[in-house]
Each structure stands twice: as structure tokens, then as C-alpha cells.
Jmol script that loads the backbone (N, CA, C; Angstrom):
load data "model"
ATOM      1  N   UNK A   1     -31.551  39.775 -17.310  1.00  0.00           N
ATOM      2  CA  UNK A   1     -30.860  39.310 -16.125  1.00  0.00           C
ATOM      3  C   UNK A   1     -31.849  39.066 -14.986  1.00  0.00           C
ATOM      4  N   UNK A   2     -32.870  39.941 -14.850  1.00  0.00           N
ATOM      5  CA  UNK A   2     -33.867  39.757 -13.802  1.00  0.00           C
ATOM      6  C   UNK A   2     -34.627  38.459 -14.009  1.00  0.00           C
ATOM      7  N   UNK A   3     -34.908  38.137 -15.276  1.00  0.00           N
ATOM      8  CA  UNK A   3     -35.641  36.916 -15.581  1.00  0.00           C
ATOM      9  C   UNK A   3     -34.834  35.690 -15.158  1.00  0.00           C
ATOM     10  N   UNK A   4     -33.534  35.713 -15.418  1.00  0.00           N
ATOM     11  CA  UNK A   4     -32.686  34.582 -15.046  1.00  0.00           C
ATOM     12  C   UNK A   4     -32.666  34.416 -13.528  1.00  0.00           C
ATOM     13  N   UNK A   5     -32.537  35.527 -12.802  1.00  0.00           N
ATOM     14  CA  UNK A   5     -32.524  35.453 -11.342  1.00  0.00           C
ATOM     15  C   UNK A   5     -33.858  34.941 -10.809  1.00  0.00           C
ATOM     16  N   UNK A   6     -34.969  35.396 -11.406  1.00  0.00           N
ATOM     17  CA  UNK A   6     -36.287  34.941 -10.981  1.00  0.00           C
ATOM     18  C   UNK A   6     -36.443  33.445 -11.233  1.00  0.00           C
ATOM     19  N   UNK A   7     -36.055  32.999 -12.424  1.00  0.00           N
ATOM     20  CA  UNK A   7     -36.146  31.570 -12.742  1.00  0.00           C
ATOM     21  C   UNK A   7     -35.261  30.745 -11.813  1.00  0.00           C
ATOM     22  N   UNK A   8     -34.055  31.247 -11.542  1.00  0.00           N
ATOM     23  CA  UNK A   8     -33.159  30.530 -10.635  1.00  0.00           C
ATOM     24  C   UNK A   8     -33.770  30.439  -9.242  1.00  0.00           C
ATOM     25  N   UNK A   9     -34.376  31.520  -8.777  1.00  0.00           N
ATOM     26  CA  UNK A   9     -35.004  31.519  -7.453  1.00  0.00           C
ATOM     27  C   UNK A   9     -36.146  30.512  -7.391  1.00  0.00           C
ATOM     28  N   UNK A  10     -36.994  30.518  -8.410  1.00  0.00           N
ATOM     29  CA  UNK A  10     -38.112  29.574  -8.456  1.00  0.00           C
ATOM     30  C   UNK A  10     -37.614  28.134  -8.524  1.00  0.00           C
ATOM     31  N   UNK A  11     -36.548  27.930  -9.272  1.00  0.00           N
ATOM     32  CA  UNK A  11     -35.981  26.597  -9.403  1.00  0.00           C
ATOM     33  C   UNK A  11     -35.447  26.108  -8.064  1.00  0.00           C
ATOM     34  N   UNK A  12     -34.767  26.997  -7.339  1.00  0.00           N
ATOM     35  CA  UNK A  12     -34.213  26.630  -6.027  1.00  0.00           C
ATOM     36  C   UNK A  12     -35.330  26.282  -5.057  1.00  0.00           C
ATOM     37  N   UNK A  13     -36.381  27.088  -5.043  1.00  0.00           N
ATOM     38  CA  UNK A  13     -37.517  26.817  -4.158  1.00  0.00           C
ATOM     39  C   UNK A  13     -38.117  25.458  -4.489  1.00  0.00           C
ATOM     40  N   UNK A  14     -38.312  25.197  -5.765  1.00  0.00           N
ATOM     41  CA  UNK A  14     -38.851  23.908  -6.194  1.00  0.00           C
ATOM     42  C   UNK A  14     -37.928  22.760  -5.856  1.00  0.00           C
ATOM     43  N   UNK A  15     -36.618  23.008  -5.975  1.00  0.00           N
ATOM     44  CA  UNK A  15     -35.636  21.964  -5.666  1.00  0.00           C
ATOM     45  C   UNK A  15     -35.690  21.573  -4.194  1.00  0.00           C
ATOM     46  N   UNK A  16     -35.926  22.551  -3.322  1.00  0.00           N
ATOM     47  CA  UNK A  16     -36.012  22.240  -1.899  1.00  0.00           C
ATOM     48  C   UNK A  16     -37.328  21.560  -1.546  1.00  0.00           C
ATOM     49  N   UNK A  17     -38.395  21.889  -2.245  1.00  0.00           N
ATOM     50  CA  UNK A  17     -39.695  21.312  -1.921  1.00  0.00           C
ATOM     51  C   UNK A  17     -39.897  19.929  -2.520  1.00  0.00           C
ATOM     52  N   UNK A  18     -39.333  19.675  -3.685  1.00  0.00           N
ATOM     53  CA  UNK A  18     -39.530  18.404  -4.371  1.00  0.00           C
ATOM     54  C   UNK A  18     -39.079  17.203  -3.543  1.00  0.00           C
ATOM     55  N   UNK A  19     -37.858  17.206  -2.974  1.00  0.00           N
ATOM     56  CA  UNK A  19     -37.464  16.027  -2.191  1.00  0.00           C
ATOM     57  C   UNK A  19     -38.340  15.803  -0.967  1.00  0.00           C
ATOM     58  N   UNK A  20     -38.788  16.875  -0.347  1.00  0.00           N
ATOM     59  CA  UNK A  20     -39.638  16.757   0.836  1.00  0.00           C
ATOM     60  C   UNK A  20     -40.981  16.162   0.454  1.00  0.00           C
ATOM     61  N   UNK A  21     -41.526  16.618  -0.653  1.00  0.00           N
ATOM     62  CA  UNK A  21     -42.833  16.142  -1.091  1.00  0.00           C
ATOM     63  C   UNK A  21     -42.788  14.671  -1.503  1.00  0.00           C
ATOM     64  N   UNK A  22     -41.646  14.227  -2.002  1.00  0.00           N
ATOM     65  CA  UNK A  22     -41.581  12.843  -2.482  1.00  0.00           C
ATOM     66  C   UNK A  22     -41.039  11.867  -1.445  1.00  0.00           C
ATOM     67  N   UNK A  23     -40.699  12.325  -0.249  1.00  0.00           N
ATOM     68  CA  UNK A  23     -40.146  11.442   0.777  1.00  0.00           C
ATOM     69  C   UNK A  23     -41.211  10.475   1.268  1.00  0.00           C
ATOM     70  N   UNK A  24     -40.814   9.233   1.373  1.00  0.00           N
ATOM     71  CA  UNK A  24     -41.712   8.196   1.869  1.00  0.00           C
ATOM     72  C   UNK A  24     -40.927   7.277   2.786  1.00  0.00           C
ATOM     73  N   UNK A  25     -41.467   6.984   3.943  1.00  0.00           N
ATOM     74  CA  UNK A  25     -40.768   6.153   4.926  1.00  0.00           C
ATOM     75  C   UNK A  25     -40.509   4.751   4.393  1.00  0.00           C
ATOM     76  N   UNK A  26     -41.413   4.227   3.557  1.00  0.00           N
ATOM     77  CA  UNK A  26     -41.202   2.879   3.058  1.00  0.00           C
ATOM     78  C   UNK A  26     -40.376   2.848   1.775  1.00  0.00           C
ATOM     79  N   UNK A  27     -39.898   4.006   1.323  1.00  0.00           N
ATOM     80  CA  UNK A  27     -39.046   4.056   0.140  1.00  0.00           C
ATOM     81  C   UNK A  27     -37.722   3.340   0.399  1.00  0.00           C
ATOM     82  N   UNK A  28     -37.112   3.610   1.548  1.00  0.00           N
ATOM     83  CA  UNK A  28     -35.871   2.957   1.939  1.00  0.00           C
ATOM     84  C   UNK A  28     -35.846   2.883   3.455  1.00  0.00           C
ATOM     85  N   UNK A  29     -36.287   1.776   4.019  1.00  0.00           N
ATOM     86  CA  UNK A  29     -36.404   1.683   5.474  1.00  0.00           C
ATOM     87  C   UNK A  29     -35.072   1.820   6.203  1.00  0.00           C
ATOM     88  N   UNK A  30     -33.951   1.593   5.522  1.00  0.00           N
ATOM     89  CA  UNK A  30     -32.648   1.712   6.159  1.00  0.00           C
ATOM     90  C   UNK A  30     -32.102   3.132   6.121  1.00  0.00           C
ATOM     91  N   UNK A  31     -32.768   4.015   5.409  1.00  0.00           N
ATOM     92  CA  UNK A  31     -32.308   5.391   5.258  1.00  0.00           C
ATOM     93  C   UNK A  31     -32.719   6.225   6.461  1.00  0.00           C
ATOM     94  N   UNK A  32     -31.776   6.970   6.994  1.00  0.00           N
ATOM     95  CA  UNK A  32     -32.099   7.850   8.116  1.00  0.00           C
ATOM     96  C   UNK A  32     -32.481   9.223   7.601  1.00  0.00           C
ATOM     97  N   UNK A  33     -33.089  10.023   8.463  1.00  0.00           N
ATOM     98  CA  UNK A  33     -33.469  11.386   8.094  1.00  0.00           C
ATOM     99  C   UNK A  33     -32.225  12.188   7.739  1.00  0.00           C
ATOM    100  N   UNK A  34     -31.131  11.990   8.466  1.00  0.00           N
ATOM    101  CA  UNK A  34     -29.886  12.702   8.183  1.00  0.00           C
ATOM    102  C   UNK A  34     -29.355  12.409   6.797  1.00  0.00           C
ATOM    103  N   UNK A  35     -29.424  11.140   6.377  1.00  0.00           N
ATOM    104  CA  UNK A  35     -28.990  10.778   5.029  1.00  0.00           C
ATOM    105  C   UNK A  35     -29.891  11.411   3.987  1.00  0.00           C
ATOM    106  N   UNK A  36     -31.205  11.408   4.241  1.00  0.00           N
ATOM    107  CA  UNK A  36     -32.152  11.993   3.305  1.00  0.00           C
ATOM    108  C   UNK A  36     -31.881  13.477   3.129  1.00  0.00           C
ATOM    109  N   UNK A  37     -31.640  14.185   4.221  1.00  0.00           N
ATOM    110  CA  UNK A  37     -31.375  15.623   4.146  1.00  0.00           C
ATOM    111  C   UNK A  37     -30.086  15.870   3.370  1.00  0.00           C
ATOM    112  N   UNK A  38     -29.042  15.081   3.633  1.00  0.00           N
ATOM    113  CA  UNK A  38     -27.777  15.230   2.915  1.00  0.00           C
ATOM    114  C   UNK A  38     -27.992  15.022   1.417  1.00  0.00           C
ATOM    115  N   UNK A  39     -28.732  13.974   1.051  1.00  0.00           N
ATOM    116  CA  UNK A  39     -29.001  13.680  -0.353  1.00  0.00           C
ATOM    117  C   UNK A  39     -29.747  14.826  -1.011  1.00  0.00           C
ATOM    118  N   UNK A  40     -30.769  15.346  -0.341  1.00  0.00           N
ATOM    119  CA  UNK A  40     -31.566  16.414  -0.941  1.00  0.00           C
ATOM    120  C   UNK A  40     -30.783  17.721  -1.014  1.00  0.00           C
ATOM    121  N   UNK A  41     -29.867  17.941  -0.074  1.00  0.00           N
ATOM    122  CA  UNK A  41     -29.025  19.138  -0.128  1.00  0.00           C
ATOM    123  C   UNK A  41     -28.096  19.069  -1.336  1.00  0.00           C
ATOM    124  N   UNK A  42     -27.497  17.908  -1.563  1.00  0.00           N
ATOM    125  CA  UNK A  42     -26.631  17.746  -2.743  1.00  0.00           C
ATOM    126  C   UNK A  42     -27.437  17.984  -4.009  1.00  0.00           C
ATOM    127  N   UNK A  43     -28.600  17.365  -4.108  1.00  0.00           N
ATOM    128  CA  UNK A  43     -29.465  17.545  -5.281  1.00  0.00           C
ATOM    129  C   UNK A  43     -29.809  19.013  -5.472  1.00  0.00           C
ATOM    130  N   UNK A  44     -30.181  19.688  -4.399  1.00  0.00           N
ATOM    131  CA  UNK A  44     -30.558  21.102  -4.475  1.00  0.00           C
ATOM    132  C   UNK A  44     -29.392  21.984  -4.914  1.00  0.00           C
ATOM    133  N   UNK A  45     -28.205  21.695  -4.406  1.00  0.00           N
ATOM    134  CA  UNK A  45     -27.032  22.473  -4.803  1.00  0.00           C
ATOM    135  C   UNK A  45     -26.753  22.312  -6.293  1.00  0.00           C
ATOM    136  N   UNK A  46     -26.865  21.096  -6.785  1.00  0.00           N
ATOM    137  CA  UNK A  46     -26.629  20.852  -8.211  1.00  0.00           C
ATOM    138  C   UNK A  46     -27.684  21.571  -9.046  1.00  0.00           C
ATOM    139  N   UNK A  47     -28.951  21.442  -8.659  1.00  0.00           N
ATOM    140  CA  UNK A  47     -30.025  22.093  -9.411  1.00  0.00           C
ATOM    141  C   UNK A  47     -29.848  23.614  -9.421  1.00  0.00           C
ATOM    142  N   UNK A  48     -29.404  24.175  -8.305  1.00  0.00           N
ATOM    143  CA  UNK A  48     -29.175  25.619  -8.236  1.00  0.00           C
ATOM    144  C   UNK A  48     -28.057  26.031  -9.185  1.00  0.00           C
ATOM    145  N   UNK A  49     -26.964  25.273  -9.177  1.00  0.00           N
ATOM    146  CA  UNK A  49     -25.851  25.592 -10.082  1.00  0.00           C
ATOM    147  C   UNK A  49     -26.274  25.453 -11.545  1.00  0.00           C
ATOM    148  N   UNK A  50     -27.064  24.429 -11.842  1.00  0.00           N
ATOM    149  CA  UNK A  50     -27.545  24.264 -13.219  1.00  0.00           C
ATOM    150  C   UNK A  50     -28.440  25.427 -13.624  1.00  0.00           C
ATOM    151  N   UNK A  51     -29.281  25.881 -12.703  1.00  0.00           N
ATOM    152  CA  UNK A  51     -30.221  26.967 -13.001  1.00  0.00           C
ATOM    153  C   UNK A  51     -29.512  28.288 -13.247  1.00  0.00           C
ATOM    154  N   UNK A  52     -28.371  28.481 -12.616  1.00  0.00           N
ATOM    155  CA  UNK A  52     -27.660  29.754 -12.782  1.00  0.00           C
ATOM    156  C   UNK A  52     -26.634  29.716 -13.910  1.00  0.00           C
ATOM    157  N   UNK A  53     -26.407  28.558 -14.477  1.00  0.00           N
ATOM    158  CA  UNK A  53     -25.453  28.419 -15.579  1.00  0.00           C
ATOM    159  C   UNK A  53     -26.157  28.778 -16.887  1.00  0.00           C
ATOM    160  N   UNK A  54     -25.653  29.784 -17.578  1.00  0.00           N
ATOM    161  CA  UNK A  54     -26.336  30.266 -18.784  1.00  0.00           C
ATOM    162  C   UNK A  54     -26.244  29.312 -19.966  1.00  0.00           C
ATOM    163  N   UNK A  55     -25.292  28.398 -19.968  1.00  0.00           N
ATOM    164  CA  UNK A  55     -25.126  27.484 -21.097  1.00  0.00           C
ATOM    165  C   UNK A  55     -25.749  26.112 -20.869  1.00  0.00           C
ATOM    166  N   UNK A  56     -26.571  26.000 -19.829  1.00  0.00           N
ATOM    167  CA  UNK A  56     -27.214  24.725 -19.513  1.00  0.00           C
ATOM    168  C   UNK A  56     -28.701  24.966 -19.292  1.00  0.00           C
ATOM    169  N   UNK A  57     -29.545  24.152 -19.924  1.00  0.00           N
ATOM    170  CA  UNK A  57     -30.987  24.270 -19.747  1.00  0.00           C
ATOM    171  C   UNK A  57     -31.419  23.373 -18.584  1.00  0.00           C
ATOM    172  N   UNK A  58     -31.449  23.951 -17.402  1.00  0.00           N
ATOM    173  CA  UNK A  58     -31.773  23.183 -16.195  1.00  0.00           C
ATOM    174  C   UNK A  58     -33.200  22.645 -16.208  1.00  0.00           C
ATOM    175  N   UNK A  59     -34.060  23.246 -16.971  1.00  0.00           N
ATOM    176  CA  UNK A  59     -35.460  22.826 -17.010  1.00  0.00           C
ATOM    177  C   UNK A  59     -35.620  21.435 -17.623  1.00  0.00           C
ATOM    178  N   UNK A  60     -34.626  20.985 -18.389  1.00  0.00           N
ATOM    179  CA  UNK A  60     -34.735  19.694 -19.062  1.00  0.00           C
ATOM    180  C   UNK A  60     -33.813  18.634 -18.477  1.00  0.00           C
ATOM    181  N   UNK A  61     -33.145  18.961 -17.371  1.00  0.00           N
ATOM    182  CA  UNK A  61     -32.207  18.018 -16.761  1.00  0.00           C
ATOM    183  C   UNK A  61     -32.708  17.624 -15.370  1.00  0.00           C
ATOM    184  N   UNK A  62     -32.744  16.324 -15.116  1.00  0.00           N
ATOM    185  CA  UNK A  62     -33.161  15.832 -13.803  1.00  0.00           C
ATOM    186  C   UNK A  62     -31.927  15.426 -13.001  1.00  0.00           C
ATOM    187  N   UNK A  63     -32.051  15.546 -11.691  1.00  0.00           N
ATOM    188  CA  UNK A  63     -30.955  15.211 -10.790  1.00  0.00           C
ATOM    189  C   UNK A  63     -31.498  14.342  -9.666  1.00  0.00           C
ATOM    190  N   UNK A  64     -30.826  13.232  -9.403  1.00  0.00           N
ATOM    191  CA  UNK A  64     -31.203  12.369  -8.286  1.00  0.00           C
ATOM    192  C   UNK A  64     -29.925  11.945  -7.576  1.00  0.00           C
ATOM    193  N   UNK A  65     -29.944  11.997  -6.249  1.00  0.00           N
ATOM    194  CA  UNK A  65     -28.766  11.644  -5.455  1.00  0.00           C
ATOM    195  C   UNK A  65     -29.126  10.540  -4.484  1.00  0.00           C
ATOM    196  N   UNK A  66     -28.287   9.499  -4.394  1.00  0.00           N
ATOM    197  CA  UNK A  66     -28.550   8.443  -3.421  1.00  0.00           C
ATOM    198  C   UNK A  66     -27.769   8.710  -2.136  1.00  0.00           C
ATOM    199  N   UNK A  67     -27.948   7.850  -1.152  1.00  0.00           N
ATOM    200  CA  UNK A  67     -27.352   8.076   0.169  1.00  0.00           C
ATOM    201  C   UNK A  67     -25.833   7.963   0.168  1.00  0.00           C
ATOM    202  N   UNK A  68     -25.255   7.446  -0.898  1.00  0.00           N
ATOM    203  CA  UNK A  68     -23.798   7.332  -0.998  1.00  0.00           C
ATOM    204  C   UNK A  68     -23.159   8.486  -1.760  1.00  0.00           C
ATOM    205  N   UNK A  69     -23.962   9.476  -2.139  1.00  0.00           N
ATOM    206  CA  UNK A  69     -23.433  10.620  -2.875  1.00  0.00           C
ATOM    207  C   UNK A  69     -23.312  10.390  -4.364  1.00  0.00           C
ATOM    208  N   UNK A  70     -23.941   9.323  -4.864  1.00  0.00           N
ATOM    209  CA  UNK A  70     -23.941   9.051  -6.300  1.00  0.00           C
ATOM    210  C   UNK A  70     -25.082   9.843  -6.934  1.00  0.00           C
ATOM    211  N   UNK A  71     -24.736  10.659  -7.924  1.00  0.00           N
ATOM    212  CA  UNK A  71     -25.702  11.511  -8.602  1.00  0.00           C
ATOM    213  C   UNK A  71     -26.016  10.916  -9.971  1.00  0.00           C
ATOM    214  N   UNK A  72     -27.307  10.849 -10.297  1.00  0.00           N
ATOM    215  CA  UNK A  72     -27.736  10.389 -11.610  1.00  0.00           C
ATOM    216  C   UNK A  72     -28.397  11.567 -12.314  1.00  0.00           C
ATOM    217  N   UNK A  73     -27.845  11.936 -13.461  1.00  0.00           N
ATOM    218  CA  UNK A  73     -28.397  13.006 -14.288  1.00  0.00           C
ATOM    219  C   UNK A  73     -29.230  12.381 -15.394  1.00  0.00           C
ATOM    220  N   UNK A  74     -30.370  12.979 -15.687  1.00  0.00           N
ATOM    221  CA  UNK A  74     -31.232  12.489 -16.755  1.00  0.00           C
ATOM    222  C   UNK A  74     -31.817  13.650 -17.534  1.00  0.00           C
ATOM    223  N   UNK A  75     -32.705  13.351 -18.443  1.00  0.00           N
ATOM    224  CA  UNK A  75     -33.347  14.387 -19.241  1.00  0.00           C
ATOM    225  C   UNK A  75     -32.642  14.592 -20.564  1.00  0.00           C
ATOM    226  N   UNK A  76     -32.749  15.822 -21.078  1.00  0.00           N
ATOM    227  CA  UNK A  76     -32.176  16.122 -22.382  1.00  0.00           C
ATOM    228  C   UNK A  76     -31.336  17.388 -22.350  1.00  0.00           C
ATOM    229  N   UNK A  77     -30.372  17.433 -23.269  1.00  0.00           N
ATOM    230  CA  UNK A  77     -29.517  18.599 -23.460  1.00  0.00           C
ATOM    231  C   UNK A  77     -29.514  18.941 -24.942  1.00  0.00           C
ATOM    232  N   UNK A  78     -29.205  20.182 -25.239  1.00  0.00           N
ATOM    233  CA  UNK A  78     -29.181  20.625 -26.633  1.00  0.00           C
ATOM    234  C   UNK A  78     -27.917  20.241 -27.375  1.00  0.00           C
ATOM    235  N   UNK A  79     -26.866  19.896 -26.635  1.00  0.00           N
ATOM    236  CA  UNK A  79     -25.587  19.559 -27.268  1.00  0.00           C
ATOM    237  C   UNK A  79     -24.736  18.720 -26.325  1.00  0.00           C
ATOM    238  N   UNK A  80     -23.677  18.145 -26.874  1.00  0.00           N
ATOM    239  CA  UNK A  80     -22.728  17.388 -26.059  1.00  0.00           C
ATOM    240  C   UNK A  80     -22.044  18.316 -25.056  1.00  0.00           C
ATOM    241  N   UNK A  81     -21.784  19.557 -25.478  1.00  0.00           N
ATOM    242  CA  UNK A  81     -21.154  20.536 -24.589  1.00  0.00           C
ATOM    243  C   UNK A  81     -22.024  20.794 -23.373  1.00  0.00           C
ATOM    244  N   UNK A  82     -23.334  20.947 -23.586  1.00  0.00           N
ATOM    245  CA  UNK A  82     -24.265  21.174 -22.480  1.00  0.00           C
ATOM    246  C   UNK A  82     -24.312  19.954 -21.552  1.00  0.00           C
ATOM    247  N   UNK A  83     -24.320  18.771 -22.127  1.00  0.00           N
ATOM    248  CA  UNK A  83     -24.321  17.530 -21.345  1.00  0.00           C
ATOM    249  C   UNK A  83     -23.055  17.444 -20.490  1.00  0.00           C
ATOM    250  N   UNK A  84     -21.911  17.744 -21.101  1.00  0.00           N
ATOM    251  CA  UNK A  84     -20.641  17.696 -20.383  1.00  0.00           C
ATOM    252  C   UNK A  84     -20.584  18.742 -19.271  1.00  0.00           C
ATOM    253  N   UNK A  85     -21.130  19.926 -19.523  1.00  0.00           N
ATOM    254  CA  UNK A  85     -21.137  20.993 -18.517  1.00  0.00           C
ATOM    255  C   UNK A  85     -21.986  20.579 -17.313  1.00  0.00           C
ATOM    256  N   UNK A  86     -23.148  19.988 -17.565  1.00  0.00           N
ATOM    257  CA  UNK A  86     -24.014  19.513 -16.477  1.00  0.00           C
ATOM    258  C   UNK A  86     -23.275  18.470 -15.640  1.00  0.00           C
ATOM    259  N   UNK A  87     -22.550  17.578 -16.313  1.00  0.00           N
ATOM    260  CA  UNK A  87     -21.770  16.552 -15.610  1.00  0.00           C
ATOM    261  C   UNK A  87     -20.703  17.209 -14.731  1.00  0.00           C
ATOM    262  N   UNK A  88     -20.016  18.169 -15.279  1.00  0.00           N
ATOM    263  CA  UNK A  88     -18.965  18.882 -14.556  1.00  0.00           C
ATOM    264  C   UNK A  88     -19.520  19.625 -13.342  1.00  0.00           C
ATOM    265  N   UNK A  89     -20.657  20.269 -13.519  1.00  0.00           N
ATOM    266  CA  UNK A  89     -21.302  20.988 -12.414  1.00  0.00           C
ATOM    267  C   UNK A  89     -21.663  20.011 -11.300  1.00  0.00           C
ATOM    268  N   UNK A  90     -22.271  18.898 -11.660  1.00  0.00           N
ATOM    269  CA  UNK A  90     -22.661  17.908 -10.647  1.00  0.00           C
ATOM    270  C   UNK A  90     -21.439  17.401  -9.892  1.00  0.00           C
ATOM    271  N   UNK A  91     -20.381  17.138 -10.613  1.00  0.00           N
ATOM    272  CA  UNK A  91     -19.166  16.606  -9.994  1.00  0.00           C
ATOM    273  C   UNK A  91     -18.494  17.620  -9.074  1.00  0.00           C
ATOM    274  N   UNK A  92     -18.742  18.905  -9.283  1.00  0.00           N
ATOM    275  CA  UNK A  92     -18.085  19.956  -8.501  1.00  0.00           C
ATOM    276  C   UNK A  92     -18.698  20.166  -7.116  1.00  0.00           C
ATOM    277  N   UNK A  93     -19.864  19.574  -6.873  1.00  0.00           N
ATOM    278  CA  UNK A  93     -20.564  19.788  -5.607  1.00  0.00           C
ATOM    279  C   UNK A  93     -19.989  18.889  -4.516  1.00  0.00           C
ATOM    280  N   UNK A  94     -19.736  19.491  -3.367  1.00  0.00           N
ATOM    281  CA  UNK A  94     -19.185  18.748  -2.233  1.00  0.00           C
ATOM    282  C   UNK A  94     -20.141  17.619  -1.819  1.00  0.00           C
ATOM    283  N   UNK A  95     -19.592  16.449  -1.579  1.00  0.00           N
ATOM    284  CA  UNK A  95     -20.391  15.298  -1.158  1.00  0.00           C
ATOM    285  C   UNK A  95     -20.697  14.339  -2.291  1.00  0.00           C
ATOM    286  N   UNK A  96     -20.480  14.783  -3.535  1.00  0.00           N
ATOM    287  CA  UNK A  96     -20.729  13.920  -4.690  1.00  0.00           C
ATOM    288  C   UNK A  96     -19.556  12.954  -4.833  1.00  0.00           C
ATOM    289  N   UNK A  97     -19.851  11.662  -4.861  1.00  0.00           N
ATOM    290  CA  UNK A  97     -18.801  10.653  -4.994  1.00  0.00           C
ATOM    291  C   UNK A  97     -18.672  10.133  -6.423  1.00  0.00           C
ATOM    292  N   UNK A  98     -19.781  10.220  -7.174  1.00  0.00           N
ATOM    293  CA  UNK A  98     -19.793   9.714  -8.555  1.00  0.00           C
ATOM    294  C   UNK A  98     -20.961  10.362  -9.288  1.00  0.00           C
ATOM    295  N   UNK A  99     -20.785  10.592 -10.596  1.00  0.00           N
ATOM    296  CA  UNK A  99     -21.867  11.119 -11.426  1.00  0.00           C
ATOM    297  C   UNK A  99     -22.132  10.131 -12.552  1.00  0.00           C
ATOM    298  N   UNK A 100     -23.372   9.691 -12.652  1.00  0.00           N
ATOM    299  CA  UNK A 100     -23.820   8.821 -13.738  1.00  0.00           C
ATOM    300  C   UNK A 100     -24.652   9.704 -14.656  1.00  0.00           C
ATOM    301  N   UNK A 101     -24.191   9.870 -15.877  1.00  0.00           N
ATOM    302  CA  UNK A 101     -24.815  10.819 -16.795  1.00  0.00           C
ATOM    303  C   UNK A 101     -25.655  10.093 -17.845  1.00  0.00           C
ATOM    304  N   UNK A 102     -26.990  10.162 -17.667  1.00  0.00           N
ATOM    305  CA  UNK A 102     -27.908   9.559 -18.629  1.00  0.00           C
ATOM    306  C   UNK A 102     -28.615  10.620 -19.470  1.00  0.00           C
ATOM    307  N   UNK A 103     -28.046  11.818 -19.521  1.00  0.00           N
ATOM    308  CA  UNK A 103     -28.651  12.898 -20.312  1.00  0.00           C
ATOM    309  C   UNK A 103     -28.535  12.527 -21.790  1.00  0.00           C
ATOM    310  N   UNK A 104     -29.639  12.709 -22.500  1.00  0.00           N
ATOM    311  CA  UNK A 104     -29.656  12.432 -23.939  1.00  0.00           C
ATOM    312  C   UNK A 104     -29.554  13.756 -24.691  1.00  0.00           C
ATOM    313  N   UNK A 105     -28.923  13.710 -25.863  1.00  0.00           N
ATOM    314  CA  UNK A 105     -28.797  14.892 -26.710  1.00  0.00           C
ATOM    315  C   UNK A 105     -30.052  14.994 -27.580  1.00  0.00           C
ATOM    316  N   UNK A 106     -30.702  16.184 -27.532  1.00  0.00           N
ATOM    317  CA  UNK A 106     -31.876  16.409 -28.383  1.00  0.00           C
ATOM    318  C   UNK A 106     -31.441  16.437 -29.833  1.00  0.00           C
ATOM    319  N   UNK A 107     -32.178  15.743 -30.656  1.00  0.00           N
ATOM    320  CA  UNK A 107     -31.888  15.757 -32.088  1.00  0.00           C
ATOM    321  C   UNK A 107     -32.738  16.840 -32.748  1.00  0.00           C
ATOM    322  N   UNK A 108     -32.090  17.639 -33.594  1.00  0.00           N
ATOM    323  CA  UNK A 108     -32.814  18.675 -34.345  1.00  0.00           C
ATOM    324  C   UNK A 108     -33.653  18.010 -35.423  1.00  0.00           C
ATOM    325  N   UNK A 109     -34.843  18.553 -35.626  1.00  0.00           N
ATOM    326  CA  UNK A 109     -35.735  17.988 -36.669  1.00  0.00           C
ATOM    327  C   UNK A 109     -35.543  18.715 -37.954  1.00  0.00           C
TER     328      UNK A 109
END
end "model"
wireframe off; spacefill off
backbone 0.3
color backbone group
């Protein structure tokens, strides 16, 4: 249990730092700082929920949120159930208007 809490904490810290580190003024000149903060907060909330969910491997799922609250999920999941759970978690976060799920199911070798 301590390991899960530690990983979740590290994931949350990384989730908050990643959007800040990747922000660029010329990325979207029409985007305001307020919109950027809202987008990164939504992304961070989703990543935190994924990290604390025991049936979802948050380390393999990417989350991106645009200024309209549209969330795009990517990466890989171990099963359809895990993919569906990630979608459900993303949709449950306040401010999310739509979830586009591009998560691929890992194939066993």
C-alpha cells in the first residue's frame, strides 16, 4: 500500500510539472494562461485518478486536454476492461466535455 501511495504521489508531482515544462507561447497564440491552467488541471486530475486506480496501469496511459475540455487518451492497456475504466475515469472529471480514447490493447506474446 505504501508503494502505491508513493507512486501516486510521484505521478501527481510529475503531472503538475509536465504541462508547465511543455508550455510554449507559440504553441497556441489564442490560448490564454487561464485556459492553459484549466487544461492542465483537468489533465492532472485524470492522471491522479488513474494513478490511484488499482485496475489501471497509469504508467502506460497518456492524457492530453485541449482548451475545450476534450480529453485524448493514448498509450496501452492490458485489457478492454482497463481501457474502458480509463475512459470512465477521464469522463468523471469536472470540466471534461468529451473523451477520445486512442488507448490500444497490449497483445500477449
